[in-house]
ModelCIF file with pLDDT and N, C-alpha, C, O atoms, coordinates in Angstrom:
data_MODEL
#
_entry.id   MODEL 
#
_entity.id                         1 
_entity.type                       polymer 
_entity.pdbx_number_of_molecules   1 
#
_entity_poly.entity_id                      1 
_entity_poly.type                           'polypeptide(L)' 
_entity_poly.nstd_linkage                   no 
_entity_poly.nstd_monomer                   no 
_entity_poly.pdbx_seq_one_letter_code       
;(UNK)(UNK)(UNK)(UNK)(UNK)(UNK)(UNK)(UNK)(UNK)(UNK)(UNK)(UNK)(UNK)(UNK)(UNK)(UNK)
(UNK)(UNK)(UNK)(UNK)(UNK)(UNK)(UNK)(UNK)(UNK)(UNK)(UNK)(UNK)(UNK)(UNK)(UNK)(UNK)
(UNK)(UNK)(UNK)(UNK)(UNK)(UNK)(UNK)(UNK)(UNK)(UNK)(UNK)(UNK)(UNK)(UNK)(UNK)(UNK)
(UNK)(UNK)(UNK)
;
_entity_poly.pdbx_seq_one_letter_code_can   XXXXXXXXXXXXXXXXXXXXXXXXXXXXXXXXXXXXXXXXXXXXXXXXXXX 
_entity_poly.pdbx_strand_id                 A 
#
loop_
_entity_poly_seq.entity_id 
_entity_poly_seq.num 
_entity_poly_seq.mon_id 
_entity_poly_seq.hetero 
1 1  UNK n 
1 2  UNK n 
1 3  UNK n 
1 4  UNK n 
1 5  UNK n 
1 6  UNK n 
1 7  UNK n 
1 8  UNK n 
1 9  UNK n 
1 10 UNK n 
1 11 UNK n 
1 12 UNK n 
1 13 UNK n 
1 14 UNK n 
1 15 UNK n 
1 16 UNK n 
1 17 UNK n 
1 18 UNK n 
1 19 UNK n 
1 20 UNK n 
1 21 UNK n 
1 22 UNK n 
1 23 UNK n 
1 24 UNK n 
1 25 UNK n 
1 26 UNK n 
1 27 UNK n 
1 28 UNK n 
1 29 UNK n 
1 30 UNK n 
1 31 UNK n 
1 32 UNK n 
1 33 UNK n 
1 34 UNK n 
1 35 UNK n 
1 36 UNK n 
1 37 UNK n 
1 38 UNK n 
1 39 UNK n 
1 40 UNK n 
1 41 UNK n 
1 42 UNK n 
1 43 UNK n 
1 44 UNK n 
1 45 UNK n 
1 46 UNK n 
1 47 UNK n 
1 48 UNK n 
1 49 UNK n 
1 50 UNK n 
1 51 UNK n 
#
_struct_asym.id          A 
_struct_asym.entity_id   1 
#
loop_
_ma_qa_metric.id 
_ma_qa_metric.mode 
_ma_qa_metric.name 
_ma_qa_metric.software_group_id 
_ma_qa_metric.type 
1 global pLDDT . pLDDT 
2 local  pLDDT . pLDDT 
#
_ma_qa_metric_global.metric_id      1 
_ma_qa_metric_global.metric_value   90.96 
_ma_qa_metric_global.model_id       1 
_ma_qa_metric_global.ordinal_id     1 
#
loop_
_ma_qa_metric_local.label_asym_id 
_ma_qa_metric_local.label_comp_id 
_ma_qa_metric_local.label_seq_id 
_ma_qa_metric_local.metric_id 
_ma_qa_metric_local.metric_value 
_ma_qa_metric_local.model_id 
_ma_qa_metric_local.ordinal_id 
A UNK 1  2 94.00 1 1  
A UNK 2  2 96.00 1 2  
A UNK 3  2 95.00 1 3  
A UNK 4  2 95.00 1 4  
A UNK 5  2 95.00 1 5  
A UNK 6  2 94.00 1 6  
A UNK 7  2 93.00 1 7  
A UNK 8  2 93.00 1 8  
A UNK 9  2 91.00 1 9  
A UNK 10 2 85.00 1 10 
A UNK 11 2 82.00 1 11 
A UNK 12 2 77.00 1 12 
A UNK 13 2 78.00 1 13 
A UNK 14 2 79.00 1 14 
A UNK 15 2 73.00 1 15 
A UNK 16 2 76.00 1 16 
A UNK 17 2 74.00 1 17 
A UNK 18 2 83.00 1 18 
A UNK 19 2 91.00 1 19 
A UNK 20 2 88.00 1 20 
A UNK 21 2 86.00 1 21 
A UNK 22 2 89.00 1 22 
A UNK 23 2 93.00 1 23 
A UNK 24 2 92.00 1 24 
A UNK 25 2 92.00 1 25 
A UNK 26 2 96.00 1 26 
A UNK 27 2 96.00 1 27 
A UNK 28 2 97.00 1 28 
A UNK 29 2 97.00 1 29 
A UNK 30 2 97.00 1 30 
A UNK 31 2 97.00 1 31 
A UNK 32 2 97.00 1 32 
A UNK 33 2 98.00 1 33 
A UNK 34 2 97.00 1 34 
A UNK 35 2 96.00 1 35 
A UNK 36 2 95.00 1 36 
A UNK 37 2 92.00 1 37 
A UNK 38 2 93.00 1 38 
A UNK 39 2 92.00 1 39 
A UNK 40 2 86.00 1 40 
A UNK 41 2 86.00 1 41 
A UNK 42 2 89.00 1 42 
A UNK 43 2 90.00 1 43 
A UNK 44 2 94.00 1 44 
A UNK 45 2 94.00 1 45 
A UNK 46 2 96.00 1 46 
A UNK 47 2 95.00 1 47 
A UNK 48 2 97.00 1 48 
A UNK 49 2 97.00 1 49 
A UNK 50 2 97.00 1 50 
A UNK 51 2 94.00 1 51 
#
loop_
_atom_site.group_PDB 
_atom_site.id 
_atom_site.type_symbol 
_atom_site.label_atom_id 
_atom_site.label_alt_id 
_atom_site.label_comp_id 
_atom_site.label_asym_id 
_atom_site.label_entity_id 
_atom_site.label_seq_id 
_atom_site.pdbx_PDB_ins_code 
_atom_site.Cartn_x 
_atom_site.Cartn_y 
_atom_site.Cartn_z 
_atom_site.occupancy 
_atom_site.B_iso_or_equiv 
_atom_site.pdbx_formal_charge 
_atom_site.auth_seq_id 
_atom_site.auth_comp_id 
_atom_site.auth_asym_id 
_atom_site.auth_atom_id 
_atom_site.pdbx_PDB_model_num 
ATOM 1   N N  . UNK A 1 1  ? 0.854  -1.151 0.000  1.00 94.00 ? 1  UNK A N  1 
ATOM 2   C CA . UNK A 1 1  ? 0.000  0.000  0.000  1.00 94.00 ? 1  UNK A CA 1 
ATOM 3   C C  . UNK A 1 1  ? 0.911  1.228  0.000  1.00 94.00 ? 1  UNK A C  1 
ATOM 4   O O  . UNK A 1 1  ? 1.881  1.295  0.755  1.00 94.00 ? 1  UNK A O  1 
ATOM 5   N N  . UNK A 1 2  ? 0.587  2.189  -0.849 1.00 96.00 ? 2  UNK A N  1 
ATOM 6   C CA . UNK A 1 2  ? 1.379  3.428  -0.914 1.00 96.00 ? 2  UNK A CA 1 
ATOM 7   C C  . UNK A 1 2  ? 0.428  4.616  -0.847 1.00 96.00 ? 2  UNK A C  1 
ATOM 8   O O  . UNK A 1 2  ? -0.546 4.697  -1.595 1.00 96.00 ? 2  UNK A O  1 
ATOM 9   N N  . UNK A 1 3  ? 0.727  5.523  0.054  1.00 95.00 ? 3  UNK A N  1 
ATOM 10  C CA . UNK A 1 3  ? -0.043 6.758  0.205  1.00 95.00 ? 3  UNK A CA 1 
ATOM 11  C C  . UNK A 1 3  ? 0.936  7.915  0.060  1.00 95.00 ? 3  UNK A C  1 
ATOM 12  O O  . UNK A 1 3  ? 2.003  7.904  0.674  1.00 95.00 ? 3  UNK A O  1 
ATOM 13  N N  . UNK A 1 4  ? 0.585  8.907  -0.742 1.00 95.00 ? 4  UNK A N  1 
ATOM 14  C CA . UNK A 1 4  ? 1.480  10.036 -0.919 1.00 95.00 ? 4  UNK A CA 1 
ATOM 15  C C  . UNK A 1 4  ? 0.687  11.329 -1.061 1.00 95.00 ? 4  UNK A C  1 
ATOM 16  O O  . UNK A 1 4  ? -0.504 11.324 -1.370 1.00 95.00 ? 4  UNK A O  1 
ATOM 17  N N  . UNK A 1 5  ? 1.377  12.420 -0.828 1.00 95.00 ? 5  UNK A N  1 
ATOM 18  C CA . UNK A 1 5  ? 0.780  13.737 -1.035 1.00 95.00 ? 5  UNK A CA 1 
ATOM 19  C C  . UNK A 1 5  ? 1.842  14.691 -1.567 1.00 95.00 ? 5  UNK A C  1 
ATOM 20  O O  . UNK A 1 5  ? 3.027  14.359 -1.604 1.00 95.00 ? 5  UNK A O  1 
ATOM 21  N N  . UNK A 1 6  ? 1.415  15.852 -1.968 1.00 94.00 ? 6  UNK A N  1 
ATOM 22  C CA . UNK A 1 6  ? 2.347  16.861 -2.461 1.00 94.00 ? 6  UNK A CA 1 
ATOM 23  C C  . UNK A 1 6  ? 2.365  18.062 -1.510 1.00 94.00 ? 6  UNK A C  1 
ATOM 24  O O  . UNK A 1 6  ? 2.502  19.212 -1.928 1.00 94.00 ? 6  UNK A O  1 
ATOM 25  N N  . UNK A 1 7  ? 2.222  17.756 -0.230 1.00 93.00 ? 7  UNK A N  1 
ATOM 26  C CA . UNK A 1 7  ? 2.173  18.802 0.792  1.00 93.00 ? 7  UNK A CA 1 
ATOM 27  C C  . UNK A 1 7  ? 3.539  19.377 1.118  1.00 93.00 ? 7  UNK A C  1 
ATOM 28  O O  . UNK A 1 7  ? 4.458  19.335 0.300  1.00 93.00 ? 7  UNK A O  1 
ATOM 29  N N  . UNK A 1 8  ? 3.660  19.915 2.325  1.00 93.00 ? 8  UNK A N  1 
ATOM 30  C CA . UNK A 1 8  ? 4.890  20.614 2.719  1.00 93.00 ? 8  UNK A CA 1 
ATOM 31  C C  . UNK A 1 8  ? 5.995  19.664 3.169  1.00 93.00 ? 8  UNK A C  1 
ATOM 32  O O  . UNK A 1 8  ? 7.155  20.066 3.252  1.00 93.00 ? 8  UNK A O  1 
ATOM 33  N N  . UNK A 1 9  ? 5.649  18.398 3.465  1.00 91.00 ? 9  UNK A N  1 
ATOM 34  C CA . UNK A 1 9  ? 6.662  17.434 3.885  1.00 91.00 ? 9  UNK A CA 1 
ATOM 35  C C  . UNK A 1 9  ? 7.191  17.716 5.281  1.00 91.00 ? 9  UNK A C  1 
ATOM 36  O O  . UNK A 1 9  ? 6.763  18.661 5.944  1.00 91.00 ? 9  UNK A O  1 
ATOM 37  N N  . UNK A 1 10 ? 8.127  16.882 5.715  1.00 85.00 ? 10 UNK A N  1 
ATOM 38  C CA . UNK A 1 10 ? 8.760  17.037 7.030  1.00 85.00 ? 10 UNK A CA 1 
ATOM 39  C C  . UNK A 1 10 ? 10.045 16.235 7.040  1.00 85.00 ? 10 UNK A C  1 
ATOM 40  O O  . UNK A 1 10 ? 10.285 15.421 6.148  1.00 85.00 ? 10 UNK A O  1 
ATOM 41  N N  . UNK A 1 11 ? 10.860 16.462 8.034  1.00 82.00 ? 11 UNK A N  1 
ATOM 42  C CA . UNK A 1 11 ? 12.091 15.704 8.205  1.00 82.00 ? 11 UNK A CA 1 
ATOM 43  C C  . UNK A 1 11 ? 11.782 14.524 9.119  1.00 82.00 ? 11 UNK A C  1 
ATOM 44  O O  . UNK A 1 11 ? 11.582 14.725 10.317 1.00 82.00 ? 11 UNK A O  1 
ATOM 45  N N  . UNK A 1 12 ? 11.737 13.291 8.593  1.00 77.00 ? 12 UNK A N  1 
ATOM 46  C CA . UNK A 1 12 ? 11.384 12.130 9.421  1.00 77.00 ? 12 UNK A CA 1 
ATOM 47  C C  . UNK A 1 12 ? 12.314 11.904 10.613 1.00 77.00 ? 12 UNK A C  1 
ATOM 48  O O  . UNK A 1 12 ? 11.906 11.303 11.606 1.00 77.00 ? 12 UNK A O  1 
ATOM 49  N N  . UNK A 1 13 ? 13.545 12.375 10.527 1.00 78.00 ? 13 UNK A N  1 
ATOM 50  C CA . UNK A 1 13 ? 14.500 12.192 11.625 1.00 78.00 ? 13 UNK A CA 1 
ATOM 51  C C  . UNK A 1 13 ? 14.204 13.126 12.799 1.00 78.00 ? 13 UNK A C  1 
ATOM 52  O O  . UNK A 1 13 ? 14.590 12.832 13.930 1.00 78.00 ? 13 UNK A O  1 
ATOM 53  N N  . UNK A 1 14 ? 13.527 14.244 12.547 1.00 79.00 ? 14 UNK A N  1 
ATOM 54  C CA . UNK A 1 14 ? 13.316 15.247 13.587 1.00 79.00 ? 14 UNK A CA 1 
ATOM 55  C C  . UNK A 1 14 ? 11.865 15.396 14.023 1.00 79.00 ? 14 UNK A C  1 
ATOM 56  O O  . UNK A 1 14 ? 11.576 16.131 14.967 1.00 79.00 ? 14 UNK A O  1 
ATOM 57  N N  . UNK A 1 15 ? 10.946 14.706 13.344 1.00 73.00 ? 15 UNK A N  1 
ATOM 58  C CA . UNK A 1 15 ? 9.526  14.858 13.658 1.00 73.00 ? 15 UNK A CA 1 
ATOM 59  C C  . UNK A 1 15 ? 9.191  14.163 14.971 1.00 73.00 ? 15 UNK A C  1 
ATOM 60  O O  . UNK A 1 15 ? 9.730  13.101 15.283 1.00 73.00 ? 15 UNK A O  1 
ATOM 61  N N  . UNK A 1 16 ? 8.292  14.777 15.734 1.00 76.00 ? 16 UNK A N  1 
ATOM 62  C CA . UNK A 1 16 ? 7.791  14.161 16.958 1.00 76.00 ? 16 UNK A CA 1 
ATOM 63  C C  . UNK A 1 16 ? 6.877  13.010 16.557 1.00 76.00 ? 16 UNK A C  1 
ATOM 64  O O  . UNK A 1 16 ? 6.025  13.173 15.683 1.00 76.00 ? 16 UNK A O  1 
ATOM 65  N N  . UNK A 1 17 ? 7.042  11.854 17.183 1.00 74.00 ? 17 UNK A N  1 
ATOM 66  C CA . UNK A 1 17 ? 6.241  10.681 16.862 1.00 74.00 ? 17 UNK A CA 1 
ATOM 67  C C  . UNK A 1 17 ? 4.855  10.817 17.483 1.00 74.00 ? 17 UNK A C  1 
ATOM 68  O O  . UNK A 1 17 ? 4.682  10.645 18.689 1.00 74.00 ? 17 UNK A O  1 
ATOM 69  N N  . UNK A 1 18 ? 3.879  11.127 16.649 1.00 83.00 ? 18 UNK A N  1 
ATOM 70  C CA . UNK A 1 18 ? 2.504  11.220 17.112 1.00 83.00 ? 18 UNK A CA 1 
ATOM 71  C C  . UNK A 1 18 ? 1.850  9.853  17.151 1.00 83.00 ? 18 UNK A C  1 
ATOM 72  O O  . UNK A 1 18 ? 2.457  8.856  16.759 1.00 83.00 ? 18 UNK A O  1 
ATOM 73  N N  . UNK A 1 19 ? 0.628  9.805  17.617 1.00 91.00 ? 19 UNK A N  1 
ATOM 74  C CA . UNK A 1 19 ? -0.068 8.533  17.758 1.00 91.00 ? 19 UNK A CA 1 
ATOM 75  C C  . UNK A 1 19 ? -0.364 7.894  16.405 1.00 91.00 ? 19 UNK A C  1 
ATOM 76  O O  . UNK A 1 19 ? -0.406 6.668  16.304 1.00 91.00 ? 19 UNK A O  1 
ATOM 77  N N  . UNK A 1 20 ? -0.570 8.700  15.364 1.00 88.00 ? 20 UNK A N  1 
ATOM 78  C CA . UNK A 1 20 ? -0.855 8.149  14.037 1.00 88.00 ? 20 UNK A CA 1 
ATOM 79  C C  . UNK A 1 20 ? 0.297  7.334  13.487 1.00 88.00 ? 20 UNK A C  1 
ATOM 80  O O  . UNK A 1 20 ? 0.108  6.178  13.106 1.00 88.00 ? 20 UNK A O  1 
ATOM 81  N N  . UNK A 1 21 ? 1.490  7.916  13.437 1.00 86.00 ? 21 UNK A N  1 
ATOM 82  C CA . UNK A 1 21 ? 2.663  7.188  12.942 1.00 86.00 ? 21 UNK A CA 1 
ATOM 83  C C  . UNK A 1 21 ? 3.016  6.025  13.852 1.00 86.00 ? 21 UNK A C  1 
ATOM 84  O O  . UNK A 1 21 ? 3.439  4.972  13.376 1.00 86.00 ? 21 UNK A O  1 
ATOM 85  N N  . UNK A 1 22 ? 2.848  6.204  15.144 1.00 89.00 ? 22 UNK A N  1 
ATOM 86  C CA . UNK A 1 22 ? 3.131  5.124  16.090 1.00 89.00 ? 22 UNK A CA 1 
ATOM 87  C C  . UNK A 1 22 ? 2.216  3.931  15.822 1.00 89.00 ? 22 UNK A C  1 
ATOM 88  O O  . UNK A 1 22 ? 2.680  2.791  15.817 1.00 89.00 ? 22 UNK A O  1 
ATOM 89  N N  . UNK A 1 23 ? 0.924  4.176  15.600 1.00 93.00 ? 23 UNK A N  1 
ATOM 90  C CA . UNK A 1 23 ? -0.017 3.094  15.320 1.00 93.00 ? 23 UNK A CA 1 
ATOM 91  C C  . UNK A 1 23 ? 0.318  2.387  14.011 1.00 93.00 ? 23 UNK A C  1 
ATOM 92  O O  . UNK A 1 23 ? 0.248  1.160  13.935 1.00 93.00 ? 23 UNK A O  1 
ATOM 93  N N  . UNK A 1 24 ? 0.680  3.147  12.986 1.00 92.00 ? 24 UNK A N  1 
ATOM 94  C CA . UNK A 1 24 ? 1.046  2.537  11.707 1.00 92.00 ? 24 UNK A CA 1 
ATOM 95  C C  . UNK A 1 24 ? 2.257  1.628  11.896 1.00 92.00 ? 24 UNK A C  1 
ATOM 96  O O  . UNK A 1 24 ? 2.278  0.511  11.380 1.00 92.00 ? 24 UNK A O  1 
ATOM 97  N N  . UNK A 1 25 ? 3.260  2.095  12.626 1.00 92.00 ? 25 UNK A N  1 
ATOM 98  C CA . UNK A 1 25 ? 4.463  1.288  12.863 1.00 92.00 ? 25 UNK A CA 1 
ATOM 99  C C  . UNK A 1 25 ? 4.135  0.012  13.631 1.00 92.00 ? 25 UNK A C  1 
ATOM 100 O O  . UNK A 1 25 ? 4.597  -1.068 13.262 1.00 92.00 ? 25 UNK A O  1 
ATOM 101 N N  . UNK A 1 26 ? 3.346  0.126  14.692 1.00 96.00 ? 26 UNK A N  1 
ATOM 102 C CA . UNK A 1 26 ? 3.013  -1.036 15.512 1.00 96.00 ? 26 UNK A CA 1 
ATOM 103 C C  . UNK A 1 26 ? 2.202  -2.068 14.740 1.00 96.00 ? 26 UNK A C  1 
ATOM 104 O O  . UNK A 1 26 ? 2.455  -3.266 14.863 1.00 96.00 ? 26 UNK A O  1 
ATOM 105 N N  . UNK A 1 27 ? 1.236  -1.624 13.950 1.00 96.00 ? 27 UNK A N  1 
ATOM 106 C CA . UNK A 1 27 ? 0.394  -2.556 13.196 1.00 96.00 ? 27 UNK A CA 1 
ATOM 107 C C  . UNK A 1 27 ? 1.174  -3.219 12.067 1.00 96.00 ? 27 UNK A C  1 
ATOM 108 O O  . UNK A 1 27 ? 0.980  -4.399 11.775 1.00 96.00 ? 27 UNK A O  1 
ATOM 109 N N  . UNK A 1 28 ? 2.053  -2.453 11.439 1.00 97.00 ? 28 UNK A N  1 
ATOM 110 C CA . UNK A 1 28 ? 2.892  -3.034 10.390 1.00 97.00 ? 28 UNK A CA 1 
ATOM 111 C C  . UNK A 1 28 ? 3.793  -4.114 10.973 1.00 97.00 ? 28 UNK A C  1 
ATOM 112 O O  . UNK A 1 28 ? 3.931  -5.189 10.389 1.00 97.00 ? 28 UNK A O  1 
ATOM 113 N N  . UNK A 1 29 ? 4.402  -3.836 12.114 1.00 97.00 ? 29 UNK A N  1 
ATOM 114 C CA . UNK A 1 29 ? 5.280  -4.805 12.770 1.00 97.00 ? 29 UNK A CA 1 
ATOM 115 C C  . UNK A 1 29 ? 4.506  -6.045 13.204 1.00 97.00 ? 29 UNK A C  1 
ATOM 116 O O  . UNK A 1 29 ? 5.002  -7.164 13.067 1.00 97.00 ? 29 UNK A O  1 
ATOM 117 N N  . UNK A 1 30 ? 3.294  -5.856 13.727 1.00 97.00 ? 30 UNK A N  1 
ATOM 118 C CA . UNK A 1 30 ? 2.479  -6.980 14.188 1.00 97.00 ? 30 UNK A CA 1 
ATOM 119 C C  . UNK A 1 30 ? 2.126  -7.929 13.044 1.00 97.00 ? 30 UNK A C  1 
ATOM 120 O O  . UNK A 1 30 ? 1.925  -9.123 13.264 1.00 97.00 ? 30 UNK A O  1 
ATOM 121 N N  . UNK A 1 31 ? 2.051  -7.398 11.823 1.00 97.00 ? 31 UNK A N  1 
ATOM 122 C CA . UNK A 1 31 ? 1.715  -8.216 10.655 1.00 97.00 ? 31 UNK A CA 1 
ATOM 123 C C  . UNK A 1 31 ? 2.949  -8.590 9.840  1.00 97.00 ? 31 UNK A C  1 
ATOM 124 O O  . UNK A 1 31 ? 2.837  -9.005 8.686  1.00 97.00 ? 31 UNK A O  1 
ATOM 125 N N  . UNK A 1 32 ? 4.135  -8.441 10.448 1.00 97.00 ? 32 UNK A N  1 
ATOM 126 C CA . UNK A 1 32 ? 5.409  -8.767 9.808  1.00 97.00 ? 32 UNK A CA 1 
ATOM 127 C C  . UNK A 1 32 ? 5.618  -8.017 8.495  1.00 97.00 ? 32 UNK A C  1 
ATOM 128 O O  . UNK A 1 32 ? 6.156  -8.564 7.532  1.00 97.00 ? 32 UNK A O  1 
ATOM 129 N N  . UNK A 1 33 ? 5.190  -6.767 8.471  1.00 98.00 ? 33 UNK A N  1 
ATOM 130 C CA . UNK A 1 33 ? 5.346  -5.941 7.277  1.00 98.00 ? 33 UNK A CA 1 
ATOM 131 C C  . UNK A 1 33 ? 6.549  -5.025 7.379  1.00 98.00 ? 33 UNK A C  1 
ATOM 132 O O  . UNK A 1 33 ? 7.280  -5.026 8.369  1.00 98.00 ? 33 UNK A O  1 
ATOM 133 N N  . UNK A 1 34 ? 6.730  -4.251 6.335  1.00 97.00 ? 34 UNK A N  1 
ATOM 134 C CA . UNK A 1 34 ? 7.829  -3.285 6.272  1.00 97.00 ? 34 UNK A CA 1 
ATOM 135 C C  . UNK A 1 34 ? 7.229  -1.901 6.036  1.00 97.00 ? 34 UNK A C  1 
ATOM 136 O O  . UNK A 1 34 ? 6.375  -1.730 5.166  1.00 97.00 ? 34 UNK A O  1 
ATOM 137 N N  . UNK A 1 35 ? 7.674  -0.926 6.804  1.00 96.00 ? 35 UNK A N  1 
ATOM 138 C CA . UNK A 1 35 ? 7.187  0.449  6.693  1.00 96.00 ? 35 UNK A CA 1 
ATOM 139 C C  . UNK A 1 35 ? 8.298  1.337  6.172  1.00 96.00 ? 35 UNK A C  1 
ATOM 140 O O  . UNK A 1 35 ? 9.412  1.314  6.695  1.00 96.00 ? 35 UNK A O  1 
ATOM 141 N N  . UNK A 1 36 ? 8.003  2.122  5.143  1.00 95.00 ? 36 UNK A N  1 
ATOM 142 C CA . UNK A 1 36 ? 8.948  3.096  4.601  1.00 95.00 ? 36 UNK A CA 1 
ATOM 143 C C  . UNK A 1 36 ? 8.272  4.454  4.572  1.00 95.00 ? 36 UNK A C  1 
ATOM 144 O O  . UNK A 1 36 ? 7.193  4.604  3.997  1.00 95.00 ? 36 UNK A O  1 
ATOM 145 N N  . UNK A 1 37 ? 8.900  5.437  5.186  1.00 92.00 ? 37 UNK A N  1 
ATOM 146 C CA . UNK A 1 37 ? 8.400  6.805  5.166  1.00 92.00 ? 37 UNK A CA 1 
ATOM 147 C C  . UNK A 1 37 ? 9.457  7.666  4.492  1.00 92.00 ? 37 UNK A C  1 
ATOM 148 O O  . UNK A 1 37 ? 10.595 7.751  4.953  1.00 92.00 ? 37 UNK A O  1 
ATOM 149 N N  . UNK A 1 38 ? 9.063  8.302  3.395  1.00 93.00 ? 38 UNK A N  1 
ATOM 150 C CA . UNK A 1 38 ? 9.962  9.168  2.658  1.00 93.00 ? 38 UNK A CA 1 
ATOM 151 C C  . UNK A 1 38 ? 9.355  10.562 2.638  1.00 93.00 ? 38 UNK A C  1 
ATOM 152 O O  . UNK A 1 38 ? 8.229  10.749 2.177  1.00 93.00 ? 38 UNK A O  1 
ATOM 153 N N  . UNK A 1 39 ? 10.102 11.539 3.138  1.00 92.00 ? 39 UNK A N  1 
ATOM 154 C CA . UNK A 1 39 ? 9.608  12.907 3.162  1.00 92.00 ? 39 UNK A CA 1 
ATOM 155 C C  . UNK A 1 39 ? 10.782 13.862 3.287  1.00 92.00 ? 39 UNK A C  1 
ATOM 156 O O  . UNK A 1 39 ? 11.833 13.517 3.825  1.00 92.00 ? 39 UNK A O  1 
ATOM 157 N N  . UNK A 1 40 ? 10.584 15.042 2.790  1.00 86.00 ? 40 UNK A N  1 
ATOM 158 C CA . UNK A 1 40 ? 11.546 16.118 3.011  1.00 86.00 ? 40 UNK A CA 1 
ATOM 159 C C  . UNK A 1 40 ? 10.787 17.427 2.922  1.00 86.00 ? 40 UNK A C  1 
ATOM 160 O O  . UNK A 1 40 ? 9.786  17.537 2.213  1.00 86.00 ? 40 UNK A O  1 
ATOM 161 N N  . UNK A 1 41 ? 11.270 18.403 3.642  1.00 86.00 ? 41 UNK A N  1 
ATOM 162 C CA . UNK A 1 41 ? 10.603 19.691 3.702  1.00 86.00 ? 41 UNK A CA 1 
ATOM 163 C C  . UNK A 1 41 ? 10.407 20.269 2.305  1.00 86.00 ? 41 UNK A C  1 
ATOM 164 O O  . UNK A 1 41 ? 11.357 20.402 1.534  1.00 86.00 ? 41 UNK A O  1 
ATOM 165 N N  . UNK A 1 42 ? 9.156  20.608 1.993  1.00 89.00 ? 42 UNK A N  1 
ATOM 166 C CA . UNK A 1 42 ? 8.820  21.202 0.715  1.00 89.00 ? 42 UNK A CA 1 
ATOM 167 C C  . UNK A 1 42 ? 8.524  20.229 -0.419 1.00 89.00 ? 42 UNK A C  1 
ATOM 168 O O  . UNK A 1 42 ? 8.198  20.652 -1.528 1.00 89.00 ? 42 UNK A O  1 
ATOM 169 N N  . UNK A 1 43 ? 8.636  18.908 -0.148 1.00 90.00 ? 43 UNK A N  1 
ATOM 170 C CA . UNK A 1 43 ? 8.471  17.921 -1.213 1.00 90.00 ? 43 UNK A CA 1 
ATOM 171 C C  . UNK A 1 43 ? 7.401  16.865 -0.965 1.00 90.00 ? 43 UNK A C  1 
ATOM 172 O O  . UNK A 1 43 ? 7.361  15.867 -1.683 1.00 90.00 ? 43 UNK A O  1 
ATOM 173 N N  . UNK A 1 44 ? 6.561  17.045 -0.005 1.00 94.00 ? 44 UNK A N  1 
ATOM 174 C CA . UNK A 1 44 ? 5.514  16.058 0.252  1.00 94.00 ? 44 UNK A CA 1 
ATOM 175 C C  . UNK A 1 44 ? 6.030  14.839 0.990  1.00 94.00 ? 44 UNK A C  1 
ATOM 176 O O  . UNK A 1 44 ? 7.183  14.787 1.419  1.00 94.00 ? 44 UNK A O  1 
ATOM 177 N N  . UNK A 1 45 ? 5.137  13.844 1.129  1.00 94.00 ? 45 UNK A N  1 
ATOM 178 C CA . UNK A 1 45 ? 5.440  12.648 1.907  1.00 94.00 ? 45 UNK A CA 1 
ATOM 179 C C  . UNK A 1 45 ? 4.902  11.412 1.200  1.00 94.00 ? 45 UNK A C  1 
ATOM 180 O O  . UNK A 1 45 ? 3.832  11.452 0.591  1.00 94.00 ? 45 UNK A O  1 
ATOM 181 N N  . UNK A 1 46 ? 5.648  10.316 1.283  1.00 96.00 ? 46 UNK A N  1 
ATOM 182 C CA . UNK A 1 46 ? 5.182  9.015  0.808  1.00 96.00 ? 46 UNK A CA 1 
ATOM 183 C C  . UNK A 1 46 ? 5.317  8.023  1.948  1.00 96.00 ? 46 UNK A C  1 
ATOM 184 O O  . UNK A 1 46 ? 6.369  7.925  2.578  1.00 96.00 ? 46 UNK A O  1 
ATOM 185 N N  . UNK A 1 47 ? 4.244  7.288  2.208  1.00 95.00 ? 47 UNK A N  1 
ATOM 186 C CA . UNK A 1 47 ? 4.246  6.231  3.219  1.00 95.00 ? 47 UNK A CA 1 
ATOM 187 C C  . UNK A 1 47 ? 3.926  4.929  2.504  1.00 95.00 ? 47 UNK A C  1 
ATOM 188 O O  . UNK A 1 47 ? 2.894  4.818  1.843  1.00 95.00 ? 47 UNK A O  1 
ATOM 189 N N  . UNK A 1 48 ? 4.814  3.937  2.633  1.00 97.00 ? 48 UNK A N  1 
ATOM 190 C CA . UNK A 1 48 ? 4.619  2.636  2.017  1.00 97.00 ? 48 UNK A CA 1 
ATOM 191 C C  . UNK A 1 48 ? 4.578  1.566  3.098  1.00 97.00 ? 48 UNK A C  1 
ATOM 192 O O  . UNK A 1 48 ? 5.418  1.548  3.998  1.00 97.00 ? 48 UNK A O  1 
ATOM 193 N N  . UNK A 1 49 ? 3.601  0.679  3.004  1.00 97.00 ? 49 UNK A N  1 
ATOM 194 C CA . UNK A 1 49 ? 3.518  -0.473 3.879  1.00 97.00 ? 49 UNK A CA 1 
ATOM 195 C C  . UNK A 1 49 ? 3.537  -1.694 2.976  1.00 97.00 ? 49 UNK A C  1 
ATOM 196 O O  . UNK A 1 49 ? 2.679  -1.846 2.105  1.00 97.00 ? 49 UNK A O  1 
ATOM 197 N N  . UNK A 1 50 ? 4.523  -2.565 3.187  1.00 97.00 ? 50 UNK A N  1 
ATOM 198 C CA . UNK A 1 50 ? 4.726  -3.736 2.334  1.00 97.00 ? 50 UNK A CA 1 
ATOM 199 C C  . UNK A 1 50 ? 4.547  -4.997 3.155  1.00 97.00 ? 50 UNK A C  1 
ATOM 200 O O  . UNK A 1 50 ? 5.168  -5.163 4.205  1.00 97.00 ? 50 UNK A O  1 
ATOM 201 N N  . UNK A 1 51 ? 3.684  -5.891 2.664  1.00 94.00 ? 51 UNK A N  1 
ATOM 202 C CA . UNK A 1 51 ? 3.453  -7.178 3.328  1.00 94.00 ? 51 UNK A CA 1 
ATOM 203 C C  . UNK A 1 51 ? 3.868  -8.298 2.429  1.00 94.00 ? 51 UNK A C  1 
ATOM 204 O O  . UNK A 1 51 ? 3.754  -9.465 2.804  1.00 94.00 ? 51 UNK A O  1 
#
């Protein structure tokens, strides 16, 4: 599953882990999946969950 936007983006290394990203990480791990978050300031964000 891939979700992306063309928004303002963020630095994944410096972002505060909110409940949304935390839940995605926990559920992906529980199902033995792989989570990839790609984002940079000014370039939007892509979230991929691979099972």
